[in-house]
C-alpha positions in Angstrom: 89.8 242.7 -12.9 91.1 246.0 -11.7 93.9 246.1 -9.0 93.7 249.2 -6.9 96.6 251.3 -5.9 96.3 250.5 -2.1 96.6 246.7 -2.9 99.7 247.3 -5.0 101.1 249.5 -2.2 100.5 246.9 0.5 102.2 244.2 -1.6 105.2 246.5 -2.2 105.6 247.4 1.5 105.3 243.7 2.5 108.1 242.7 0.0 110.3 245.6 1.0 110.0 244.8 4.7 110.7 241.1 4.1 113.9 241.9 2.2 114.9 244.3 4.9 114.4 241.6 7.6 116.3 239.0 5.6 119.1 241.5 5.0 119.3 242.4 8.7 119.2 238.8 9.8 122.0 237.8 7.4 124.0 240.8 8.6 123.5 239.8 12.2 124.7 236.3 11.5 127.8 237.6 9.8 128.7 239.9 12.7 127.8 237.3 15.5 129.3 234.3 13.6 126.3 232.3 14.8 123.9 230.5 12.5 120.9 231.2 14.8 120.2 233.3 17.9 117.0 231.7 19.0 116.2 228.0 19.4 113.0 228.6 17.4 115.1 229.6 14.3 116.6 226.0 14.1 114.9 223.7 16.7 116.8 220.5 15.7 120.2 222.1 15.6 119.5 224.0 18.8 118.7 220.7 20.6 121.8 219.1 19.3 123.9 222.2 20.2 122.5 222.1 23.8 123.7 218.6 24.3 127.1 219.5 22.9 127.4 222.5 25.3 126.4 220.2 28.2 129.1 217.8 27.2 131.7 220.6 26.9 130.8 221.9 30.4 131.2 218.4 31.9 134.4 217.9 30.1 135.7 221.2 31.5 134.7 220.1 35.0 136.3 216.7 34.6 139.5 218.5 33.3 139.5 220.7 36.4 139.0 217.7 38.7 141.9 215.9 37.0 144.1 219.0 37.4 143.3 219.1 41.1 144.0 215.4 41.5 147.2 215.8 39.6 148.3 218.4 42.0 147.4 216.2 45.0 149.2 213.2 43.5 152.3 215.2 42.6 152.6 216.7 46.0 152.0 213.3 47.7 154.7 211.8 45.6 157.1 214.6 46.4 156.3 214.2 50.1 156.8 210.4 50.0 160.1 210.8 48.2 161.2 213.1 51.1 160.0 210.5 53.6 162.0 207.8 51.8 165.2 209.9 51.9 164.5 210.6 55.6 164.0 206.9 56.3 167.4 206.1 54.8 168.9 208.7 57.2 167.1 207.1 60.1 168.4 203.7 59.2 172.0 205.0 59.0 171.6 206.7 62.4 170.4 203.5 64.1 173.2 201.4 62.4 175.8 204.0 63.6 174.4 203.8 67.1 174.3 200.0 67.2 177.6 199.2 65.5 180.0 201.4 67.5 181.0 201.4 71.1 179.3 204.3 72.7 178.6 205.5 76.2 175.2 206.6 77.6 175.7 210.2 76.5 176.4 209.2 72.9 173.3 207.0 72.8 171.3 210.0 74.1 172.7 212.1 71.2 171.7 209.4 68.7 168.2 209.2 70.3 167.8 213.0 70.0 168.6 212.7 66.3 166.0 210.0 65.8 163.4 212.1 67.7 164.2 215.1 65.4 163.8 212.9 62.4 160.5 211.5 63.6 159.2 215.1 64.1 160.4 215.9 60.5 158.5 212.9 59.2 155.4 214.0 61.1 155.7 217.5 59.5 156.0 216.0 56.0 152.9 214.0 56.5 151.1 217.1 57.7 151.7 218.8 54.3 148.6 220.5 53.0 147.3 221.4 49.5 144.5 223.8 48.9 144.0 224.0 52.7 143.5 220.3 52.9 146.0 217.9 54.5 147.2 215.5 51.8 147.4 212.5 54.2 144.5 213.4 56.4 141.9 211.2 54.7 138.5 212.8 54.4 139.1 215.1 57.4 140.0 218.7 57.2 142.4 218.7 60.2 145.5 220.7 59.1 147.7 218.4 61.3 146.3 214.9 61.4 149.6 213.6 62.8 150.8 214.6 66.2 153.6 213.4 68.6 153.0 213.6 72.3 155.7 213.4 75.0 156.0 211.0 77.9 156.3 211.9 81.6 160.1 212.5 81.1 159.5 215.0 78.3 160.7 212.8 75.5 158.7 212.3 72.3 157.0 208.9 72.8 153.7 208.3 71.0 152.4 209.1 67.5 148.7 210.0 67.1 146.7 210.0 63.9 143.5 212.1 64.3 144.0 211.8 68.0 144.3 208.0 68.1 147.6 206.2 68.8 148.9 204.6 65.5 149.5 201.4 67.4 145.9 201.2 68.6 144.4 199.5 65.5 146.0 197.3 62.8 143.3 198.2 60.2 143.8 201.7 58.8 140.1 201.9 57.8 139.1 201.9 61.5 140.8 205.2 62.2 138.7 208.5 62.1 138.2 210.1 58.7 139.4 207.0 56.9 136.8 207.0 54.1 138.1 208.0 50.6 137.4 211.3 48.9 136.4 210.5 45.3 135.9 212.7 42.2 134.2 212.1 38.9 136.6 212.2 35.9 134.1 211.2 33.3 134.8 207.4 33.0 131.2 206.5 34.1 130.6 207.1 37.8 128.4 204.3 39.2 126.4 203.9 42.4 126.0 200.7 44.4 122.2 200.3 44.6 122.5 198.3 47.9 124.9 200.5 49.8 124.1 203.8 47.9 127.8 204.4 47.8 129.9 205.4 44.9 131.8 202.6 43.2 135.5 203.6 43.7 136.4 201.9 40.5 134.4 204.4 38.5 136.1 207.5 40.1 139.5 208.8 41.1 140.6 209.0 44.7 142.0 212.3 45.9 142.6 211.5 49.5 145.4 209.5 51.2 145.0 207.7 54.5 148.0 208.6 56.6 147.6 205.4 58.8 147.8 203.3 55.7 150.8 205.1 54.1 152.8 205.2 57.3 151.6 202.0 58.8 149.5 201.2 61.9 149.2 198.6 64.6 151.9 196.4 66.2 153.1 192.9 65.9 151.4 192.2 69.3 150.4 194.4 72.2 148.8 194.8 75.6 147.5 197.8 77.5 148.6 198.4 81.0 146.4 200.5 83.3 148.1 201.9 86.4 145.7 200.7 89.1 147.3 203.0 91.7 146.0 206.0 89.8 142.4 204.9 90.3 140.6 206.5 93.2 137.5 204.8 94.8 134.0 205.9 93.9 135.1 207.9 90.9 133.9 207.2 87.4 136.4 206.5 84.6 136.1 206.2 80.8 138.4 204.2 78.6 138.5 203.8 74.8 139.4 200.1 74.3 140.6 198.8 70.9 140.5 195.0 70.8 141.7 193.7 67.4 140.0 196.2 65.1 137.0 196.8 67.2 136.7 200.0 69.3 134.4 200.4 72.3 134.1 203.1 75.0 133.6 201.6 78.5 132.7 203.4 81.7 133.3 202.0 85.2 133.1 203.2 88.8 136.2 202.4 90.9 135.7 200.4 94.1 137.4 200.6 97.4 138.9 197.2 96.9 141.2 196.8 93.8 139.9 193.3 93.0 136.4 194.6 92.9 137.5 197.4 90.5 139.0 194.8 88.2 135.7 192.8 88.4 133.8 195.9 87.4 136.2 196.6 84.5 135.9 193.0 83.2 132.1 193.2 83.4 132.1 196.4 81.4 134.4 194.8 78.8 132.2 191.8 78.6 129.1 193.9 78.1 130.8 196.1 75.5 132.4 193.3 73.4 129.9 190.5 73.8 128.4 190.8 70.3 131.7 190.9 68.6 132.9 187.9 70.6 129.7 185.9 69.8 130.2 186.7 66.1 133.7 185.3 66.3 135.4 188.6 65.3 137.7 188.8 68.4 138.5 187.1 71.7 137.2 188.7 74.9 139.6 191.4 76.3 140.2 190.9 80.0 142.1 192.8 82.8 144.4 190.7 85.0 145.4 191.4 88.6 148.1 193.8 87.5 145.8 196.0 85.4 147.0 194.5 82.1 144.2 194.4 79.5 144.9 191.9 76.7 143.3 189.8 74.1 144.5 186.3 73.2 145.8 186.2 69.6 145.0 189.9 69.1 146.1 193.4 69.8 144.5 195.4 72.7 145.3 199.0 73.3 143.6 201.5 75.6 143.8 205.3 75.4 142.3 207.9 77.7 138.9 209.0 76.6 139.1 212.8 76.3 135.5 213.1 75.1 133.3 214.7 77.7 129.8 213.2 77.4 126.9 211.8 79.4 127.0 208.2 80.3 123.6 206.6 80.3 124.5 203.1 81.6 127.1 202.3 84.1 128.3 198.9 85.4 129.0 199.1 89.1 129.6 196.8 92.1 127.0 196.9 94.9 127.0 194.6 97.9 129.4 192.2 96.2 127.2 191.9 93.0 127.7 193.5 89.6 124.7 195.6 88.5 123.9 198.2 85.9 122.3 201.5 86.8 121.3 204.6 84.8 123.3 207.7 85.5 123.1 211.2 84.1 126.4 212.9 84.7 128.5 215.0 82.3 132.2 215.4 82.3 132.7 212.2 84.2 135.8 211.0 82.2 138.5 210.9 84.9 142.1 210.6 83.5 143.8 207.3 83.9 147.5 206.4 83.5 147.8 204.0 80.6 151.1 202.5 79.3 152.0 200.6 76.1 150.5 203.0 73.7 153.9 202.9 72.0 155.6 199.7 70.9 158.7 199.9 73.1 157.5 199.0 76.6 158.9 199.2 80.1 158.1 195.5 80.7 160.7 192.8 81.2 160.1 189.1 80.7 161.9 185.8 81.2 163.3 184.2 78.1 162.2 180.6 78.7 164.0 179.3 75.6 167.4 180.1 77.1 166.8 178.3 80.5 168.1 174.8 81.2 166.1 172.4 83.3 167.2 172.4 87.0 169.8 175.1 86.4 170.0 177.9 88.9 169.9 181.5 87.7 170.5 184.9 89.3 168.6 188.1 88.3 168.5 191.6 89.7 165.0 193.0 90.3 164.6 196.8 90.7 161.2 198.3 91.8 160.8 202.0 91.1 163.7 204.0 92.6 164.6 201.3 95.2 167.9 199.5 95.3 168.1 196.3 93.2 167.4 193.0 94.9 169.1 189.8 93.6 166.8 186.9 93.1 168.0 183.3 92.7 165.7 180.7 91.1 165.8 177.3 89.6 164.6 176.6 86.1 161.6 174.2 86.3 161.4 170.7 85.0 158.6 168.9 83.2 157.5 166.7 80.3 156.9 169.5 77.8 157.8 173.2 77.4 154.5 174.4 78.9 155.0 172.4 82.1 158.6 173.6 82.4 157.5 177.2 82.0 154.7 176.8 84.6 157.2 175.3 87.1 159.7 178.1 86.4 157.1 180.8 86.9 156.2 179.3 90.2 159.8 179.1 91.3 160.4 182.7 90.3 157.2 183.8 92.1 158.3 182.0 95.2 161.7 183.8 95.1 159.9 187.2 94.5 157.6 186.6 97.4 160.6 185.7 99.6 162.5 188.8 98.6 159.7 191.4 98.5 156.7 190.0 100.3 153.7 192.2 99.8 155.5 195.6 100.0 155.6 195.9 97.1 153.9 192.8 95.6 156.0 191.8 92.6 154.5 189.2 90.3 155.4 187.3 87.1 152.5 186.9 84.8 151.1 183.4 83.9 148.5 184.7 81.3 148.9 183.8 77.7 149.4 187.4 76.3 151.8 188.5 79.0 153.5 185.2 80.0 156.7 185.7 81.9 156.4 189.5 82.3 157.3 191.1 85.7 155.1 193.8 87.1 154.0 195.4 90.3 151.2 197.8 91.3 152.0 201.4 90.8 155.7 201.1 89.9 157.9 200.0 87.1 160.0 196.8 87.5 163.5 196.6 85.9 165.0 193.2 85.7 168.6 192.3 84.6 170.9 189.3 84.6 173.8 189.5 87.1 176.7 189.4 84.7 179.7 191.0 86.4 182.6 188.7 87.5 183.0 188.1 91.2 186.5 189.6 91.2 189.3 190.4 88.8 190.8 186.9 89.0 187.5 185.4 87.8 187.5 182.5 90.3 186.4 179.0 89.3 182.7 178.1 89.9 182.4 175.3 92.5 179.9 172.5 92.2 176.9 173.6 94.1 173.8 171.5 94.2 170.4 172.8 95.1 167.6 170.3 95.9 164.2 171.8 95.5 161.3 170.8 97.8 157.7 171.9 98.2 156.3 172.6 101.7 152.7 172.7 102.9 151.3 173.7 106.3 149.8 170.5 107.7 147.1 172.6 109.5 145.8 173.8 106.0 144.3 170.3 105.4 140.9 169.6 106.9 138.6 166.8 106.2 137.9 166.4 102.5 139.5 165.3 99.2 142.7 166.9 97.9 144.3 166.5 94.4 148.1 166.9 94.1 149.1 167.6 90.5 152.8 166.7 90.2 154.9 167.7 87.1 155.8 164.7 85.0 153.1 162.5 86.6 150.2 161.6 84.4 147.5 161.2 87.1 147.1 163.5 90.1 147.6 162.1 93.6 144.2 161.9 95.2 144.2 162.1 99.0 140.9 161.8 101.1 141.1 162.9 104.7 138.7 162.2 107.6 138.7 163.9 110.9 141.9 163.1 112.8 143.8 161.9 109.7 147.4 163.2 109.1 148.0 164.5 105.6 151.6 163.1 105.4 150.5 159.6 106.2 147.7 159.6 103.6 149.9 161.3 101.0 152.8 158.8 101.5 150.3 155.9 101.1 149.1 157.2 97.7 152.1 159.1 96.2 154.5 156.3 95.2 157.9 157.9 94.4 157.2 160.9 96.5 157.1 161.4 100.3 155.8 164.1 102.6 157.4 164.7 106.1 155.5 165.4 109.2 156.2 169.2 108.7 154.7 169.1 105.2 157.8 169.0 103.1 157.4 167.0 99.8 160.5 165.4 98.3 161.3 162.6 95.9 162.4 159.4 97.5 165.6 159.4 95.5 166.5 162.9 96.9 166.3 164.8 93.5 164.6 168.2 93.2 160.9 168.7 92.8 159.0 171.9 91.9 155.7 172.9 90.5 153.3 170.8 92.6 149.8 172.2 92.7 147.4 171.1 95.4 143.6 171.9 95.1 140.7 171.2 97.3 138.2 169.3 95.1 135.2 170.6 97.1 135.6 174.2 95.9 138.6 173.9 93.5 140.6 176.3 95.7 144.4 176.1 95.7 146.2 175.1 98.9 149.1 177.6 99.4 152.6 176.2 99.5 156.2 177.5 99.7 159.2 176.6 97.8 162.4 175.5 99.6 165.9 174.7 98.2 168.6 173.0 100.2 172.1 173.7 98.9 175.2 171.6 99.2 178.8 172.4 98.1 181.2 169.6 97.1 184.7 170.3 98.4 186.2 167.2 96.9 188.4 167.8 93.9 189.1 171.5 94.7 192.7 172.4 93.8 194.7 173.6 96.8 195.5 177.4 96.6 192.8 178.1 93.8 190.1 180.6 94.4 186.4 179.7 94.1 183.4 181.8 94.3 179.6 181.9 94.2 176.7 184.2 95.1 174.7 184.0 98.3 171.4 185.7 98.9 170.7 185.9 102.7 167.3 187.5 103.1 167.5 190.6 100.9 171.3 190.9 101.1 173.4 189.7 98.3 177.1 189.0 98.7 179.8 187.5 96.4 181.7 184.8 98.4 185.3 184.1 97.4 187.4 181.6 99.3 190.6 179.6 98.7 190.8 175.9 98.7 192.9 174.4 101.4 195.0 171.2 101.7 191.9 169.2 102.7 188.1 169.5 103.1 188.5 170.7 106.7 190.8 173.6 105.8 188.7 174.5 102.8 185.5 174.6 105.0 187.4 176.9 107.5 188.2 179.3 104.7 184.6 179.2 103.5 183.3 179.9 107.0 185.6 182.9 107.3 184.3 184.3 104.0 180.7 183.8 105.1 181.4 185.4 108.4 183.0 188.4 106.8 180.1 188.8 104.4 177.1 188.3 106.7 178.4 188.3 110.3 179.3 185.5 112.7 176.9 182.6 112.8 174.4 184.1 110.2 175.0 181.1 107.9 175.9 177.8 109.4 177.8 175.1 107.4 177.7 171.4 108.1 180.4 169.1 106.5 180.1 165.4 105.9 182.5 163.4 103.6 183.6 166.6 102.0 180.1 167.9 101.2 179.0 171.1 102.9 175.3 172.0 103.5 174.1 175.5 104.4 171.6 176.5 107.1 170.3 179.9 108.1 170.2 180.9 111.8 167.1 183.0 111.1 163.8 181.4 110.0 162.7 184.7 108.4 165.8 185.0 106.3 166.1 182.3 103.6 169.3 181.4 101.8 169.7 181.2 98.0 173.0 180.3 96.3 173.9 180.4 92.6 177.1 180.0 90.7 178.3 182.8 88.4 176.3 183.1 85.1 177.7 184.5 81.9 175.3 186.7 80.0 177.0 185.7 76.7 175.8 182.1 77.2 172.5 182.7 79.0 170.4 185.7 78.1 167.5 184.8 80.3 165.9 188.3 80.8 164.8 190.6 78.0 162.6 193.6 77.5 159.2 192.7 76.2 159.6 193.2 72.4 156.7 194.8 70.7 157.5 196.5 67.3 155.2 199.1 65.8 154.1 198.8 62.1 154.2 202.6 61.9 157.7 203.8 61.0 157.4 207.2 62.7 156.5 205.3 65.9 159.2 202.8 65.2 161.7 205.6 65.0 160.6 207.0 68.4 160.8 203.5 69.9 164.4 203.0 68.6 165.3 206.4 70.2 163.8 205.2 73.5 165.6 201.9 73.3 168.9 203.7 72.8 168.3 205.8 75.9 167.9 202.6 77.8 170.9 201.1 76.2 168.8 198.4 74.6 170.8 197.9 71.5 169.1 194.6 70.6 165.7 196.3 70.3 167.2 199.1 68.2 168.9 196.5 66.0 165.5 194.9 65.5 164.1 198.3 64.3 166.7 198.4 61.4 165.2 195.5 59.4 161.7 196.9 59.9 162.8 200.4 58.7 164.2 198.7 55.6 160.9 196.8 55.0 158.9 200.0 55.6 161.1 201.9 53.1 160.5 199.1 50.5 156.7 199.4 51.1 157.1 203.2 50.7 158.7 202.8 47.3 155.7 200.6 46.3 153.4 203.5 47.4 155.5 206.0 45.3 155.3 203.7 42.3 151.6 203.4 42.7 151.3 207.2 42.8 153.3 207.3 39.6 150.9 204.9 37.9 148.0 207.1 39.0 149.7 210.2 37.6 150.1 208.4 34.3 146.4 207.5 34.5 145.6 211.2 35.1 147.8 212.3 32.2 146.0 209.8 29.9 142.6 211.1 30.9 143.7 214.7 30.5 144.7 213.9 26.9 141.4 212.0 26.4 139.3 214.9 27.6 141.4 217.4 25.5 140.7 215.3 22.4 137.1 215.1 23.4 136.9 218.9 23.8 138.4 219.4 20.3 135.8 217.1 18.8 133.0 218.8 20.7 134.2 222.2 19.6 134.2 221.0 16.0 130.7 219.6 16.4 129.6 222.9 18.0 131.0 224.8 15.0 129.0 222.6 12.6 125.8 223.3 14.5 126.2 226.9 15.6 128.8 228.7 13.6 127.7 230.4 10.4 129.2 229.6 6.9 130.7 233.1 6.4 131.2 232.8 2.6 127.7 231.6 2.0 126.2 234.1 4.4 128.0 237.0 2.9 126.9 236.0 -0.6 123.3 235.7 0.7 123.6 239.1 2.5 124.8 240.8 -0.8 121.9 239.2 -2.6 119.4 240.5 0.0 121.0 243.9 -0.1 120.8 244.1 -4.0 117.2 243.1 -3.9 116.4 245.6 -1.3 118.1 248.4 -3.2 116.3 247.4 -6.4 113.0 247.3 -4.6 113.7 250.9 -3.4 114.4 252.0 -7.0 111.1 250.5 -8.2 109.2 252.6 -5.7 108.6 255.4 -8.3 106.5 253.1 -10.4 104.6 251.6 -7.5 104.0 254.5 -5.2 101.3 256.8 -6.8 102.1 260.5 -7.5 100.9 262.9 -4.9 99.4 266.4 -5.4 102.8 267.8 -4.9 104.1 266.0 -8.0 101.5 267.8 -10.1 102.1 271.1 -8.5 105.8 270.8 -9.4 
């Protein structure tokens, strides 16, 4: 078989080109250090290399996430260490203020120092990193913490994302309270039901400022200033009851009682579901504008959000109804107190009262002069009955002193029991502690017999129930037309008697208070008044010794000091002289029998109240309502406010809470340290993983240089040899013969 020259030439060219391609490909591998440049060159290795590259990309992303988290945790730890140092300074400041004898100006200086420290704490908590506030939760507000001033210009209330820190005791109910999570390669998982990321499979890079600094109070109420409400205007309030927030809207009525009914109706409509579910008790507003929840915290803040209200509860023709309204910007501003823990409320300390003992307190309403009130501690079979009787006695004394201008009340409700208040003004209450004179006269034996008085004309035909403290069953009295109430009462009351003028006394002459009479037909209460008859025993007084007591005549309070004479007649004469000098001739009459003097006013409109001198060291019967914040920034401001008011006891109470807060802060710092160790561990883990992946990538993609160079040299030699053989393969041309 003859092989033609063209066939030989085609075979030669094919082999030459193949050697050139192999030589060039080997040369490219050597220069690029890659074993292949196309997936088609090594499909299996390329697929494996792609997975390795994906793993290396994710590892780099995880590593970057961890570095970001490490920065956040480091800066958070640094900030909290600064906070801990500042808390120690705050504690020392409060201790210095409480444990040294200072005047008002010095307390104001300490209060200013505490305010400055609170603002510095607020600035630390507003620290940002990468244009995000570290303690702002998921929000991007550069300053989540804010301190607002009260009407006097002093820093008073701490806000977190616009909400008072005392408003809720669950930090997760504040705005932007969800966690910001990042994937760090430990197997991020999703909850199939909630479609939320499992926090255990990620790392948190946000810190809730309300959780770190504390939130809520030990207890609390919200006090709306009813005098600031104008009739027919629409108001909005954000109400926090327990951990539930609702926004209510109401239209103010001409009558204040109707406005309270509208508010309570709006509260009931808003919280009905949560109450039915057993989450909270129903919040209610009392006659003084105090909104409270039994066994829970209730706080109200002004609703600054301007929005359309679609449904509004209003009062029409004496009935509560709901109508649709379409009005924007309807949120009128209300005056709300008790956003901060330290309140302006004063309350009676029932624990320090003794049954039947008389006490004297000063009551100051607004900017008016103080009025001295004398009352008798109630009696009863248990503490609740004694407290009820005491409240009624105090209320009777307040009504006698102030009447309805202004109306001063003492609360009977569970959440605000024993707290003094009045519409539109603050009430300041204090014990009368100063001695009568420098000689500190002896206290004479004064006896006050309490009686209850009813207007006989108040009783019409019907059945009446008299509930008497200490008596198991009420006294039931049924009247027909023409019957006299005193005769029917005396026939049924046993140990008690009623005079023709409606005065109820015990038959043995001892005091009685706290009787409540109701008309069983409509369960209405029959109004009564409280009367105390005072007697002074002159027997046994030492001749020449000074004696003294306090007398309230109408709204006038005087300290009466007199000298005991040789006998009761001389002593009474000295007493009459002292009374005449204090109140004028004949204002207070005295009647003496067997050495016992009784007192009588010459004016039916001016009652008499008498009390012996009371020592504040023995009987601290009035105290400011104590509500302590769980947030230590707010607690610092409350301590400053207490110092300005000279309330050292409250400031002292802040010290232990500051210490506890600092201990909790150290736990937070330790927790941050543990997370930083976790981050460091994962950074090392990812670094090791990257090294393994890089080694695997080299195995799959990087060329074996020695092997490839040898191969390249082989291809090059073969190529050159092929070129040298070309003379025997390529046929001679005409030019060869010519030459």
